Backbone atoms as SQL, in Angstrom:
CREATE TABLE atoms (id INTEGER PRIMARY KEY, chain TEXT, resi INTEGER, resn TEXT, atom TEXT, x REAL, y REAL, z REAL);
INSERT INTO atoms VALUES
  (1, 'A', 1, 'MET', 'N', 12.091, -18.245, -13.372),
  (2, 'A', 1, 'MET', 'CA', 11.101, -18.384, -12.178),
  (3, 'A', 1, 'MET', 'C', 10.298, -19.483, -12.594),
  (4, 'A', 2, 'PRO', 'N', 10.110, -20.506, -11.670),
  (5, 'A', 2, 'PRO', 'CA', 9.350, -21.622, -12.021),
  (6, 'A', 2, 'PRO', 'C', 7.880, -21.078, -11.730),
  (7, 'A', 3, 'SER', 'N', 6.798, -21.706, -12.475),
  (8, 'A', 3, 'SER', 'CA', 5.451, -21.408, -12.566),
  (9, 'A', 3, 'SER', 'C', 4.866, -22.241, -11.596),
  (10, 'A', 4, 'LEU', 'N', 3.678, -21.942, -10.958),
  (11, 'A', 4, 'LEU', 'CA', 2.942, -22.776, -10.028),
  (12, 'A', 4, 'LEU', 'C', 2.116, -23.826, -10.910),
  (13, 'A', 5, 'GLY', 'N', 2.226, -25.074, -10.286),
  (14, 'A', 5, 'GLY', 'CA', 1.329, -26.103, -10.987),
  (15, 'A', 5, 'GLY', 'C', 0.360, -26.332, -10.109),
  (16, 'A', 6, 'VAL', 'N', -0.673, -27.529, -10.618),
  (17, 'A', 6, 'VAL', 'CA', -1.712, -27.926, -9.816),
  (18, 'A', 6, 'VAL', 'C', -1.268, -28.514, -8.521),
  (19, 'A', 7, 'PRO', 'N', -0.130, -29.140, -8.557),
  (20, 'A', 7, 'PRO', 'CA', 0.279, -29.787, -6.959),
  (21, 'A', 7, 'PRO', 'C', 0.654, -28.738, -6.209),
  (22, 'A', 8, 'GLU', 'N', 1.356, -27.748, -6.678),
  (23, 'A', 8, 'GLU', 'CA', 1.610, -26.795, -5.682),
  (24, 'A', 8, 'GLU', 'C', 0.637, -25.913, -5.144),
  (25, 'A', 9, 'LEU', 'N', -0.394, -25.536, -6.183),
  (26, 'A', 9, 'LEU', 'CA', -1.595, -24.907, -5.680),
  (27, 'A', 9, 'LEU', 'C', -2.591, -25.856, -4.749),
  (28, 'A', 10, 'MET', 'N', -2.599, -26.912, -4.627),
  (29, 'A', 10, 'MET', 'CA', -3.244, -27.775, -3.818),
  (30, 'A', 10, 'MET', 'C', -2.581, -27.720, -2.563),
  (31, 'A', 11, 'ILE', 'N', -1.325, -27.789, -2.485),
  (32, 'A', 11, 'ILE', 'CA', -0.559, -27.721, -1.143),
  (33, 'A', 11, 'ILE', 'C', -0.843, -26.418, -0.649),
  (34, 'A', 12, 'ILE', 'N', -0.725, -25.296, -1.317),
  (35, 'A', 12, 'ILE', 'CA', -1.098, -24.091, -0.734),
  (36, 'A', 12, 'ILE', 'C', -2.444, -23.853, -0.305),
  (37, 'A', 13, 'PHE', 'N', -3.334, -24.532, -0.932),
  (38, 'A', 13, 'PHE', 'CA', -4.857, -24.431, -0.557),
  (39, 'A', 13, 'PHE', 'C', -4.893, -25.179, 0.760),
  (40, 'A', 14, 'LEU', 'N', -4.226, -26.366, 0.774),
  (41, 'A', 14, 'LEU', 'CA', -4.532, -27.263, 2.159),
  (42, 'A', 14, 'LEU', 'C', -3.877, -26.505, 3.297),
  (43, 'A', 15, 'ILE', 'N', -3.002, -25.740, 2.996),
  (44, 'A', 15, 'ILE', 'CA', -2.206, -25.059, 4.268),
  (45, 'A', 15, 'ILE', 'C', -3.072, -23.945, 4.641),
  (46, 'A', 16, 'ILE', 'N', -3.816, -23.304, 3.692),
  (47, 'A', 16, 'ILE', 'CA', -4.699, -22.124, 3.935),
  (48, 'A', 16, 'ILE', 'C', -5.786, -22.650, 4.914),
  (49, 'A', 17, 'ILE', 'N', -6.429, -23.921, 4.364),
  (50, 'A', 17, 'ILE', 'CA', -7.509, -24.578, 5.131),
  (51, 'A', 17, 'ILE', 'C', -7.059, -24.785, 6.565),
  (52, 'A', 18, 'VAL', 'N', -5.995, -25.199, 6.596),
  (53, 'A', 18, 'VAL', 'CA', -5.325, -25.751, 8.000),
  (54, 'A', 18, 'VAL', 'C', -5.356, -24.527, 8.996),
  (55, 'A', 19, 'LEU', 'N', -4.644, -23.437, 8.307),
  (56, 'A', 19, 'LEU', 'CA', -4.535, -22.249, 8.998),
  (57, 'A', 19, 'LEU', 'C', -5.603, -21.515, 9.597),
  (58, 'A', 20, 'PHE', 'N', -6.622, -21.233, 8.651),
  (59, 'A', 20, 'PHE', 'CA', -7.750, -20.588, 8.804),
  (60, 'A', 20, 'PHE', 'C', -9.022, -21.299, 9.136),
  (61, 'A', 21, 'GLY', 'N', -9.108, -22.569, 8.755),
  (62, 'A', 21, 'GLY', 'CA', -10.322, -23.366, 9.017),
  (63, 'A', 21, 'GLY', 'C', -11.310, -23.297, 7.783),
  (64, 'A', 22, 'ALA', 'N', -11.954, -24.262, 7.480),
  (65, 'A', 22, 'ALA', 'CA', -12.900, -24.188, 6.320),
  (66, 'A', 22, 'ALA', 'C', -14.224, -23.295, 6.367),
  (67, 'A', 23, 'SER', 'N', -14.328, -23.060, 7.803),
  (68, 'A', 23, 'SER', 'CA', -15.537, -21.946, 8.054),
  (69, 'A', 23, 'SER', 'C', -15.166, -20.620, 7.766),
  (70, 'A', 24, 'ARG', 'N', -14.145, -20.240, 7.928),
  (71, 'A', 24, 'ARG', 'CA', -13.470, -18.991, 7.684),
  (72, 'A', 24, 'ARG', 'C', -13.295, -18.518, 6.288),
  (73, 'A', 25, 'LEU', 'N', -12.995, -19.579, 5.392),
  (74, 'A', 25, 'LEU', 'CA', -12.801, -19.299, 3.955),
  (75, 'A', 25, 'LEU', 'C', -13.664, -18.213, 3.370),
  (76, 'A', 26, 'PRO', 'N', -14.988, -18.473, 3.528),
  (77, 'A', 26, 'PRO', 'CA', -15.950, -17.456, 2.700),
  (78, 'A', 26, 'PRO', 'C', -15.783, -16.171, 3.203),
  (79, 'A', 27, 'GLN', 'N', -15.495, -15.761, 4.530),
  (80, 'A', 27, 'GLN', 'CA', -15.247, -14.578, 5.244),
  (81, 'A', 27, 'GLN', 'C', -13.909, -13.804, 4.461),
  (82, 'A', 28, 'ILE', 'N', -13.119, -14.678, 4.362),
  (83, 'A', 28, 'ILE', 'CA', -11.866, -14.071, 3.800),
  (84, 'A', 28, 'ILE', 'C', -11.867, -13.883, 2.573),
  (85, 'A', 29, 'GLY', 'N', -12.609, -14.614, 1.735),
  (86, 'A', 29, 'GLY', 'CA', -12.734, -14.295, 0.382),
  (87, 'A', 29, 'GLY', 'C', -13.677, -13.111, 0.188),
  (88, 'A', 30, 'LYS', 'N', -14.679, -12.940, 0.979),
  (89, 'A', 30, 'LYS', 'CA', -15.601, -11.716, 0.970),
  (90, 'A', 30, 'LYS', 'C', -14.604, -10.430, 1.150),
  (91, 'A', 31, 'GLY', 'N', -13.816, -10.531, 2.231),
  (92, 'A', 31, 'GLY', 'CA', -13.066, -9.284, 2.601),
  (93, 'A', 31, 'GLY', 'C', -11.947, -9.026, 1.644),
  (94, 'A', 32, 'ILE', 'N', -11.477, -10.103, 0.899),
  (95, 'A', 32, 'ILE', 'CA', -10.408, -9.740, -0.255),
  (96, 'A', 32, 'ILE', 'C', -11.038, -8.959, -1.405),
  (97, 'A', 33, 'GLY', 'N', -12.302, -9.502, -1.626),
  (98, 'A', 33, 'GLY', 'CA', -13.341, -9.036, -2.829),
  (99, 'A', 33, 'GLY', 'C', -13.337, -7.608, -2.589),
  (100, 'A', 34, 'GLU', 'N', -13.828, -7.369, -1.191),
  (101, 'A', 34, 'GLU', 'CA', -14.413, -5.705, -1.085),
  (102, 'A', 34, 'GLU', 'C', -13.001, -4.843, -0.994),
  (103, 'A', 35, 'GLY', 'N', -11.979, -5.410, -0.513),
  (104, 'A', 35, 'GLY', 'CA', -10.682, -4.803, -0.596),
  (105, 'A', 35, 'GLY', 'C', -10.514, -4.484, -2.065),
  (106, 'A', 36, 'ILE', 'N', -10.464, -5.458, -2.963),
  (107, 'A', 36, 'ILE', 'CA', -10.097, -5.226, -4.263),
  (108, 'A', 36, 'ILE', 'C', -11.134, -4.220, -4.938),
  (109, 'A', 37, 'ARG', 'N', -12.364, -4.376, -4.624),
  (110, 'A', 37, 'ARG', 'CA', -13.332, -3.256, -5.186),
  (111, 'A', 37, 'ARG', 'C', -13.084, -1.909, -4.670),
  (112, 'A', 38, 'ASN', 'N', -12.850, -1.681, -3.507),
  (113, 'A', 38, 'ASN', 'CA', -12.493, -0.360, -2.777),
  (114, 'A', 38, 'ASN', 'C', -11.303, -0.012, -3.645),
  (115, 'A', 39, 'PHE', 'N', -10.148, -0.658, -3.744),
  (116, 'A', 39, 'PHE', 'CA', -8.897, -0.277, -4.333),
  (117, 'A', 39, 'PHE', 'C', -9.138, 0.249, -5.876),
  (118, 'A', 40, 'LYS', 'N', -9.952, -0.552, -6.624),
  (119, 'A', 40, 'LYS', 'CA', -10.355, 0.031, -7.889),
  (120, 'A', 40, 'LYS', 'C', -11.128, 1.309, -8.006),
  (121, 'A', 41, 'LYS', 'N', -12.125, 1.285, -7.117),
  (122, 'A', 41, 'LYS', 'CA', -12.920, 2.576, -6.796),
  (123, 'A', 41, 'LYS', 'C', -11.980, 3.737, -6.631),
  (124, 'A', 42, 'GLY', 'N', -11.078, 3.442, -5.800),
  (125, 'A', 42, 'GLY', 'CA', -10.126, 4.593, -5.321),
  (126, 'A', 42, 'GLY', 'C', -9.287, 4.895, -6.589),
  (127, 'A', 43, 'MET', 'N', -8.861, 3.890, -7.461),
  (128, 'A', 43, 'MET', 'CA', -8.106, 4.360, -8.441),
  (129, 'A', 43, 'MET', 'C', -8.893, 5.128, -9.525),
  (130, 'A', 44, 'LYS', 'N', -10.243, 4.720, -9.595),
  (131, 'A', 44, 'LYS', 'CA', -10.961, 5.536, -10.633),
  (132, 'A', 44, 'LYS', 'C', -11.225, 6.986, -10.261),
  (133, 'A', 45, 'GLU', 'N', -11.375, 7.267, -9.038),
  (134, 'A', 45, 'GLU', 'CA', -11.526, 8.547, -8.346),
  (135, 'A', 45, 'GLU', 'C', -9.975, 9.360, -8.609),
  (136, 'A', 46, 'GLY', 'N', -9.216, 8.845, -8.581),
  (137, 'A', 46, 'GLY', 'CA', -7.818, 9.372, -8.837),
  (138, 'A', 46, 'GLY', 'C', -7.243, 10.239, -7.426),
  (139, 'A', 47, 'GLU', 'N', -7.033, 11.411, -7.846),
  (140, 'A', 47, 'GLU', 'CA', -6.595, 12.285, -6.786),
  (141, 'A', 47, 'GLU', 'C', -7.479, 13.073, -6.032),
  (142, 'A', 48, 'GLU', 'N', -8.829, 12.973, -6.359),
  (143, 'A', 48, 'GLU', 'CA', -9.852, 13.781, -5.804),
  (144, 'A', 48, 'GLU', 'C', -10.041, 13.395, -4.480),
  (145, 'A', 49, 'PRO', 'N', -9.982, 14.322, -3.487),
  (146, 'A', 49, 'PRO', 'CA', -10.401, 14.040, -2.044),
  (147, 'A', 49, 'PRO', 'C', -11.909, 13.696, -1.971),
  (148, 'A', 50, 'GLU', 'N', -12.232, 12.649, -1.110),
  (149, 'A', 50, 'GLU', 'CA', -13.570, 12.476, -1.028),
  (150, 'A', 50, 'GLU', 'C', -14.168, 13.459, -0.075),
  (151, 'A', 51, 'GLN', 'N', -15.327, 13.958, -0.635),
  (152, 'A', 51, 'GLN', 'CA', -16.246, 14.832, -0.022),
  (153, 'A', 51, 'GLN', 'C', -17.029, 14.534, 1.158),
  (154, 'A', 52, 'ILE', 'N', -16.685, 15.011, 2.419),
  (155, 'A', 52, 'ILE', 'CA', -17.287, 14.685, 3.567),
  (156, 'A', 52, 'ILE', 'C', -18.491, 15.551, 3.843),
  (157, 'A', 53, 'PRO', 'N', -19.772, 15.069, 4.007),
  (158, 'A', 53, 'PRO', 'CA', -20.901, 16.072, 4.196),
  (159, 'A', 53, 'PRO', 'C', -20.887, 16.773, 5.436),
  (160, 'A', 54, 'GLU', 'N', -20.999, 17.872, 5.494),
  (161, 'A', 54, 'GLU', 'CA', -21.117, 18.672, 6.812),
  (162, 'A', 54, 'GLU', 'C', -22.620, 18.430, 7.561),
  (163, 'A', 55, 'LYS', 'N', -22.328, 18.089, 8.968),
  (164, 'A', 55, 'LYS', 'CA', -23.639, 17.944, 9.680),
  (165, 'A', 55, 'LYS', 'C', -24.247, 19.281, 9.898),
  (166, 'A', 56, 'THR', 'N', -25.589, 19.337, 9.903),
  (167, 'A', 56, 'THR', 'CA', -26.413, 20.346, 9.867),
  (168, 'A', 56, 'THR', 'C', -27.190, 20.305, 11.399),
  (169, 'A', 57, 'GLY', 'N', -27.599, 21.207, 11.861),
  (170, 'A', 57, 'GLY', 'CA', -28.364, 21.191, 13.162),
  (171, 'A', 57, 'GLY', 'C', -27.420, 21.619, 14.277),
  (172, 'A', 58, 'THR', 'N', -28.011, 21.815, 15.493),
  (173, 'A', 58, 'THR', 'CA', -27.167, 22.381, 16.618),
  (174, 'A', 58, 'THR', 'C', -27.111, 21.100, 17.509),
  (175, 'A', 59, 'ARG', 'N', -26.055, 21.272, 18.291),
  (176, 'A', 59, 'ARG', 'CA', -25.557, 20.249, 19.281),
  (177, 'A', 59, 'ARG', 'C', -26.213, 20.720, 20.788),
  (178, 'A', 60, 'ASN', 'N', -26.902, 20.008, 21.550),
  (179, 'A', 60, 'ASN', 'CA', -27.377, 20.312, 22.838),
  (180, 'A', 60, 'ASN', 'C', -26.245, 20.081, 23.875),
  (181, 'A', 61, 'THR', 'N', -25.556, 21.173, 24.452),
  (182, 'A', 61, 'THR', 'CA', -24.724, 20.693, 25.332),
  (183, 'A', 61, 'THR', 'C', -24.804, 21.242, 26.707);
């Protein structure tokens, strides 16, 4: 399997800029970073389900 060199990475980067626009790239990077962080956090927690705090108080209906 051939590896990606600098020319190939430049072409991929240019295609991404054309598709998403230069102004959206920081937003996309932020979203990917948050996704990776959440994934790693989920892997650390393992199989334990997330605790959802119960709401206290009464509802006026």
